[in-house]
C-alpha positions in Angstrom: 9.2 -37.2 -2.1 12.6 -37.4 -0.4 14.8 -34.3 -0.5 18.5 -34.2 0.1 20.2 -31.1 1.4 22.3 -29.6 -1.4 20.6 -31.4 -4.2 19.9 -28.1 -5.9 23.1 -26.2 -6.5 21.3 -22.9 -6.7 19.6 -23.2 -3.3 22.1 -22.5 -0.5 21.4 -23.7 3.0 21.2 -20.2 4.4 18.8 -18.8 1.7 15.5 -17.4 3.1 13.6 -19.9 0.9 15.7 -23.0 1.5 13.3 -24.6 4.0 10.3 -23.8 1.9 11.9 -25.5 -1.1 12.7 -28.6 0.9 9.1 -28.8 2.3 7.5 -28.1 -1.1 9.5 -30.9 -2.7 8.8 -33.3 0.2 5.1 -32.6 0.0 5.2 -33.4 -3.7 4.0 -30.0 -4.6 7.0 -28.5 -6.5 9.9 -30.0 -8.4 13.3 -28.7 -9.6 13.7 -27.1 -12.9 16.3 -29.9 -13.5 17.8 -32.7 -11.4 20.3 -30.3 -9.9 18.7 -26.9 -10.1 15.6 -25.2 -8.7 15.9 -21.8 -10.4 14.5 -19.8 -7.3 14.2 -16.5 -9.2 12.5 -18.1 -12.2 8.9 -17.2 -13.0 5.9 -19.4 -12.6 3.6 -19.8 -15.5 -0.2 -20.0 -15.3 -0.1 -23.7 -16.1 2.4 -24.3 -13.2 0.2 -22.2 -10.8 -2.9 -24.3 -11.7 -0.8 -27.5 -11.3 0.2 -26.4 -7.8 -3.4 -25.6 -6.9 -4.5 -29.0 -8.1 -1.9 -30.9 -6.2 -2.8 -29.0 -3.0 -6.5 -29.7 -3.5 -5.8 -33.4 -4.2 -3.6 -33.8 -1.1 -6.1 -32.0 1.1 -9.0 -34.1 0.0 -6.9 -37.3 -0.4 -8.6 -38.1 -3.7 -5.5 -39.8 -5.2 -5.9 -37.9 -8.5 -3.6 -38.9 -11.4 -2.5 -36.1 -13.6 -1.4 -37.7 -16.9 -2.5 -38.6 -20.5 -3.3 -35.1 -21.8 -2.7 -33.3 -25.1 -0.3 -31.1 -23.1 1.4 -31.8 -19.8 -0.9 -29.3 -18.1 -4.3 -30.3 -19.7 -5.1 -32.9 -16.9 -4.6 -30.1 -14.4 -6.9 -27.7 -16.3 -9.6 -30.4 -16.4 -9.2 -31.2 -12.7 -9.3 -27.5 -11.8 -12.5 -26.9 -13.7 -14.2 -30.0 -12.3 -13.3 -29.0 -8.7 -14.2 -25.3 -8.9 -10.6 -24.1 -8.8 -10.9 -22.6 -12.2 -13.7 -21.5 -14.6 -13.4 -22.6 -18.2 -12.1 -19.9 -20.5 -10.6 -17.8 -17.7 -7.1 -17.8 -19.4 -6.2 -18.1 -23.0 -2.5 -18.6 -22.7 -1.4 -21.0 -20.0 2.2 -20.6 -20.8 2.1 -16.9 -19.9 3.8 -15.9 -16.6 1.3 -15.7 -13.8 1.0 -12.4 -12.0 1.0 -12.4 -8.2 -2.7 -11.5 -8.3 -3.5 -14.5 -10.6 -1.4 -16.8 -8.5 -3.2 -15.8 -5.3 -6.6 -16.2 -6.9 -5.8 -19.7 -8.2 -4.1 -21.0 -5.0 -6.8 -19.6 -2.7 -9.5 -21.5 -4.6 -7.6 -24.8 -4.0 -8.6 -25.1 -0.3 -11.8 -24.5 1.6 -12.2 -21.5 3.9 -11.9 -23.8 6.9 -8.3 -24.6 5.8 -7.5 -20.9 5.5 -8.7 -19.9 9.0 -7.7 -16.3 9.8 -5.0 -15.7 12.4 -4.5 -12.0 11.4 -6.7 -9.0 11.1 -5.4 -7.3 8.0 -7.9 -4.7 6.8 -5.8 -2.6 4.5 -3.2 -3.5 1.9 -1.6 -0.5 0.1 -2.0 -1.7 -3.4 -5.1 -3.9 -3.2 -8.4 -2.2 -3.4 -11.6 -3.9 -2.2 -13.0 -3.5 -5.7 -10.2 -5.6 -7.3 -11.4 -8.9 -8.6 -8.6 -10.7 -6.7 -9.0 -8.8 -3.4 -11.0 -11.5 -1.6 -8.4 -14.2 -2.4 -5.4 -11.9 -1.4 -7.0 -10.8 1.9 -7.8 -14.5 2.8 -4.2 -15.5 2.3 -2.9 -12.5 4.2 -5.2 -13.1 7.1 -4.4 -16.8 7.1 -0.7 -16.0 7.6 0.4 -17.3 4.2 1.4 -14.0 2.4 3.0 -11.1 4.2 3.8 -8.8 1.2 7.0 -7.3 0.1 7.6 -4.7 2.8 6.5 -3.7 6.3 3.3 -2.2 4.9 2.3 -5.5 3.2 2.7 -4.2 -0.4 1.5 -7.0 -2.6 2.6 -5.9 -6.1 -0.4 -7.7 -7.8 0.8 -7.2 -11.4 4.4 -8.5 -10.8 5.4 -12.0 -11.7 5.5 -14.6 -9.1 8.9 -16.3 -8.6 9.5 -20.0 -7.8 11.0 -19.2 -4.4 7.9 -17.2 -3.5 5.7 -20.0 -4.8 7.5 -22.6 -2.7 6.9 -20.5 0.5 3.2 -20.0 -0.3 2.4 -23.6 -1.1 4.3 -24.8 1.9 2.4 -22.6 4.3 -0.9 -23.6 2.6 0.0 -27.3 3.1 1.2 -27.0 6.7 -0.8 -24.6 8.9 1.6 -25.2 11.8 4.2 -23.2 9.9 2.0 -20.1 9.6 2.6 -17.1 11.8 0.5 -14.1 12.8 1.7 -10.6 12.0 0.7 -7.0 11.8 1.4 -4.4 9.1 2.4 -0.8 9.3 -0.1 1.5 7.8 0.8 3.3 4.5 -1.3 6.2 3.4 -2.2 6.0 -0.2 -4.2 8.3 -2.5 -6.8 5.5 -2.7 -7.4 5.7 1.1 -8.5 9.4 0.6 -10.9 8.5 -2.2 -14.3 10.2 -2.0 -15.5 13.6 -0.9 -14.3 15.7 2.0 -15.9 19.0 3.1 -15.0 22.0 5.2 -17.7 24.5 6.2 -17.4 28.0 7.8 -19.9 30.7 8.6 -18.7 34.1 9.9 -20.5 35.1 13.1 -20.1 38.8 12.3 -21.5 38.8 8.8 -23.6 36.7 6.4 -20.4 35.3 4.8 -20.5 31.5 4.1 -17.7 29.3 2.8 -17.5 25.7 1.7 -14.4 23.9 0.6 -14.6 20.5 -0.9 -12.0 18.0 -2.0 -13.0 15.2 -4.5 -10.5 12.4 -5.0 -10.7 9.5 -7.4 -7.5 8.0 -6.1 -5.3 9.7 -8.7 -6.8 13.0 -9.8 -8.4 15.5 -7.5 -10.8 18.4 -7.7 -10.8 21.3 -5.1 -13.9 23.4 -4.9 -13.7 26.7 -3.0 -17.2 28.0 -2.7 -18.2 31.5 -1.3 -21.4 33.3 -0.6 -22.0 36.9 0.3 -18.5 38.4 0.1 -20.1 41.9 0.3 -20.7 41.2 4.0 -17.0 41.7 4.6 -16.5 44.7 2.3 -15.6 42.8 -0.9 -17.8 42.7 -4.0 -17.9 40.3 -6.9 -20.1 40.2 -10.0 -22.6 37.9 -8.1 -23.3 36.8 -4.6 -21.3 33.7 -4.7 -18.6 31.9 -6.8 -16.6 28.7 -6.9 -12.8 28.4 -7.2 -12.3 25.1 -9.1 -8.9 23.4 -9.1 -7.9 20.2 -10.7 -4.6 18.3 -10.2 -3.1 15.1 -8.9 -2.9 13.9 -5.4 0.1 12.0 -4.1 1.1 11.0 -0.6 4.5 11.1 1.0 5.2 9.3 4.2 6.2 11.6 7.1 5.8 9.2 10.0 5.5 5.5 10.7 1.9 4.4 10.6 1.1 1.4 12.8 -2.6 2.1 13.1 -4.6 3.2 10.0 -7.1 4.9 12.3 -4.6 6.9 14.3 -3.9 10.6 13.7 -0.6 11.0 11.9 1.2 13.4 9.6 1.2 12.9 5.9 1.3 15.0 2.8 -1.4 15.5 0.1 0.2 17.3 -2.9 -2.0 18.7 -5.6 0.9 19.9 -7.8 0.2 22.0 -10.9 -3.5 23.1 -11.2 -5.7 25.4 -13.1 -8.1 27.6 -11.2 -11.4 28.6 -12.8 -13.8 31.0 -11.2 -16.7 29.0 -12.4 -20.3 30.2 -12.5 -22.2 26.9 -12.1 -25.5 28.7 -12.2 -25.3 30.6 -15.5 -24.5 34.2 -14.5 -21.3 36.2 -14.1 -18.0 36.0 -15.8 -15.5 33.1 -15.5 -11.8 34.0 -14.7 -8.8 31.7 -15.0 -5.6 31.6 -13.0 -2.7 29.0 -13.2 -0.4 28.2 -10.3 0.7 25.6 -7.8 -0.8 24.7 -4.5 0.9 22.7 -1.7 -1.4 21.8 1.2 -0.7 19.0 3.5 -2.6 16.9 6.0 -1.5 17.5 9.5 -4.0 15.2 11.1 -5.8 12.2 9.7 -8.4 9.8 11.2 -9.9 7.4 8.7 -12.1 5.7 11.3 -13.8 8.9 12.4 -13.7 10.3 8.8 -11.8 13.6 9.0 -8.6 15.2 8.1 -7.0 18.5 9.0 -5.6 20.3 6.0 -2.9 23.0 6.4 -3.1 25.8 3.9 0.3 27.3 3.3 -0.8 30.1 1.1 -0.6 32.7 3.9 2.1 34.1 6.2 1.1 31.7 8.9 -0.4 28.2 8.3 -4.2 27.9 8.4 -5.7 24.7 9.7 -9.1 23.5 8.4 -10.8 20.3 9.4 -12.6 18.5 6.5 -15.2 15.9 7.3 -15.5 12.9 5.0 -19.0 13.0 3.5 -18.6 10.2 1.0 -16.3 7.3 0.3 -17.9 6.4 -3.0 -15.5 6.2 -6.0 -15.7 9.2 -8.2 -15.2 8.0 -11.7 -15.8 11.3 -13.5 -14.4 14.2 -11.5 -16.1 17.0 -13.4 -19.5 15.3 -13.2 -18.8 14.7 -9.5 -17.9 18.3 -8.9 -21.1 19.6 -10.6 -23.1 17.1 -8.5 -21.5 18.3 -5.3 -22.0 22.0 -6.2 -25.8 21.3 -6.5 -25.6 19.7 -3.0 -23.8 22.8 -1.7 -26.5 25.1 -3.1 -29.1 23.0 -1.2 -27.0 23.2 2.0 -26.7 26.9 1.7 -30.5 27.2 1.9 -30.5 25.6 5.3 -28.5 27.1 8.2 -26.0 24.7 9.6 -24.9 25.2 13.3 -21.2 26.0 13.7 -19.4 23.3 15.7 -18.1 24.5 19.1 -20.1 27.8 19.0 -18.8 30.6 21.1 -20.9 31.2 24.3 -23.4 34.0 23.8 -22.8 37.2 25.6 -25.4 40.0 26.3 -25.2 43.2 24.3 -25.2 45.4 27.4 -22.6 46.8 29.9 -21.1 44.4 32.4 -19.0 44.8 35.5 -15.4 43.6 35.6 -15.1 40.3 37.5 -11.5 38.8 37.1 -12.4 35.4 38.6 -15.5 35.0 36.5 -13.7 36.2 33.3 -10.8 33.9 34.1 -13.1 30.9 34.5 -14.9 31.7 31.2 -11.6 32.0 29.4 -10.1 28.7 30.7 -13.3 26.8 30.1 -13.3 27.9 26.5 -9.7 26.6 26.1 -10.4 23.4 28.0 -13.4 22.5 25.9 -11.3 22.7 22.7 -8.1 20.9 23.8 -7.3 17.7 22.0 -6.2 16.1 25.2 -7.6 18.1 28.1 -6.2 15.8 30.7 -2.7 17.1 29.8 -3.5 20.7 30.5 -1.0 22.5 32.8 -1.7 26.2 33.5 1.6 28.1 33.6 0.1 31.5 34.5 -3.0 33.6 34.2 -3.1 37.4 34.0 -5.9 40.0 33.9 -6.6 43.7 33.9 -8.3 46.7 32.2 -7.2 47.5 28.7 -7.4 51.0 27.3 -6.7 50.7 23.6 -5.6 54.3 23.3 -3.5 54.7 26.4 -1.8 51.4 26.0 -0.1 52.5 22.8 0.3 56.2 23.8 4.2 56.1 23.8 4.5 53.9 20.7 4.9 55.0 17.0 1.7 56.0 15.3 2.0 53.1 12.8 1.7 50.6 15.7 -1.5 52.1 17.1 -4.8 50.3 16.6 -7.7 51.9 14.6 -11.3 52.0 15.7 -12.7 50.8 12.4 -13.6 47.3 13.7 -13.2 47.5 17.5 -14.1 50.8 19.1 -11.4 52.9 20.7 -14.0 54.3 23.1 -15.2 51.1 24.8 -14.0 49.8 28.1 -12.1 46.5 27.6 -10.8 43.9 30.1 -8.1 41.4 29.2 -7.5 37.8 30.4 -4.4 36.0 29.3 -3.9 32.3 29.8 -0.6 30.6 29.2 -0.7 26.8 29.4 0.9 23.6 28.3 -1.1 20.8 26.7 -0.5 17.9 24.2 -1.3 18.7 20.6 -2.8 16.2 18.1 0.5 14.3 17.7 0.9 14.0 21.5 3.7 16.6 21.9 3.5 19.1 24.7 3.3 22.7 23.4 3.0 26.0 25.3 0.5 28.6 24.0 -0.9 31.9 25.3 -4.5 32.8 24.7 -5.9 36.3 25.0 -9.6 37.0 25.7 -11.0 40.5 25.2 -14.1 41.4 27.3 -15.9 44.5 26.0 -17.4 45.9 29.2 -19.4 48.5 27.3 -21.4 46.1 25.2 -20.9 42.8 27.1 -19.5 41.1 24.0 -16.5 38.8 24.4 -13.8 38.0 21.8 -12.7 34.5 22.5 -9.0 33.6 21.6 -8.4 37.1 20.2 -5.5 36.1 17.9 -7.3 33.2 16.3 -10.5 35.3 16.0 -8.5 38.0 14.0 -6.6 35.4 12.0 -9.7 33.7 10.8 -11.1 37.0 9.5 -7.8 37.8 7.8 -8.3 34.6 5.8 -11.7 35.5 4.5 -11.2 39.3 4.0 -10.0 41.4 1.1 -8.4 44.8 0.6 -8.7 47.4 3.5 -10.8 45.0 5.6 -8.0 42.4 5.4 -5.5 45.0 6.6 -7.7 45.9 9.5 -7.9 42.3 10.7 -4.2 41.9 10.2 -3.6 44.9 12.5 -5.9 43.3 15.1 -4.0 40.0 14.8 -0.8 41.9 15.5 -2.5 43.6 18.5 -3.5 40.2 19.9 0.1 39.0 19.6 1.3 42.1 21.3 -1.0 41.5 24.2 0.0 37.9 24.4 3.6 39.0 24.9 2.8 41.7 27.4 3.6 41.4 31.1 1.8 44.6 32.1 -1.3 42.8 33.3 -1.7 41.5 36.9 -1.0 37.9 37.8 -3.7 35.8 39.3 -2.4 34.3 42.6 -1.5 30.6 42.7 -4.6 30.1 44.9 -6.9 32.0 42.5 -5.4 30.1 39.5 -5.9 26.7 41.1 -9.4 27.6 42.1 -10.3 28.5 38.5 -8.7 25.2 37.3 -10.7 23.1 39.8 -13.9 24.9 38.7 -13.2 24.1 35.0 -12.0 20.6 35.3 -14.6 19.4 37.8 -17.5 20.7 35.8 
């Protein structure tokens, strides 16, 4: 059908859809709303969408179909669509209703065979289209064929929105002429649906029989947080029973904090639980339930959907606490309460079987040892190197070592700063190694950290990364014990800032680095 530039007064030559309108009209797929207007922002009815699909199908197969002589203008199209597998009888009851974008995609995708919609893209995630949606297959086929790009750089589809005539002209033109299709990529947008399923964090205290599980259960909108403890008495805290669960319910939302170009890359994003109610729930029929109400604001500092983990930062303490949760299920959770009860049963079963702690600290003999600075330095650096996110970026700034008398070191300081001997003896002989280095963190930024290692020469026991060791125990302790570990954390920070210890020479340092990195 011939088309004359300017024949539609509401289609300017510089409009983004001008060429699509021209092509759709020339292909005989779409007509003006009148002789002089196109109405680009007008909606497309279901009947019009089916008519477009039938015209596409007829042109592709060259069957010279004639669409006329029906009770309504669109009845011949309905009959043709049903006969050719574009539509199933009874799918729609009101053909004059506006078509949604999801309906339009489903109807149009059925008009052409898969060979005519060959993929030129590799789109695996659309923010508002779930794989479970009835129209998902059609939408993904059109995205991957280079026909639909979405409404923003993330590829947002807006399935329930109406389809406009200008958009329809673009889609049918690209379907009719594959040479006009272009490949593209989408930026990744984290959605609550992407986090759907069950995530678990596990911890076992090496110095007691304390066990902790934390679980997050998402259904895409609501969330349940389970905070499960066993054997608090092992760290000087008693409860009415040997274990309990902290049950939180709220909503999960995501807030973009960075540009996502790869859905499997680690990146920063927020997971907000908002208002929640905490119940100390006895799932096994004993003990009292308690209730608290408050607000929690944790966020995801690292996310890798491909490997199935996220690192959640707990902001409830003076300094942030990072916990890595593994994804243990991606199944939709339709009933959160039922899902939570099911998961608690699973946790009870897990507690009966010891689970090895990842990256276990090297075992040390419980007997006196001789001070060996080079050996201690190698052990310390090896421990750090094994845990770096990007070990190849490691640059050792300096290493220090020396004996550490916990009484004499604080002799000239106020009494309130002096350490106690309740957890670490004041009578043991200690040796300190300090390592200051630069390395890339999980986001690729170079950061400088100082690690302190405390070697107990009396017992042969080693405290690896003294500050972190103390901090982890602060998190799981209560009352006087918590204060003791807070004091040890301060002691570790004090040692990290101290310059009283002797420097390893450049030659010694490089020798230790070579030993660690070559092994």
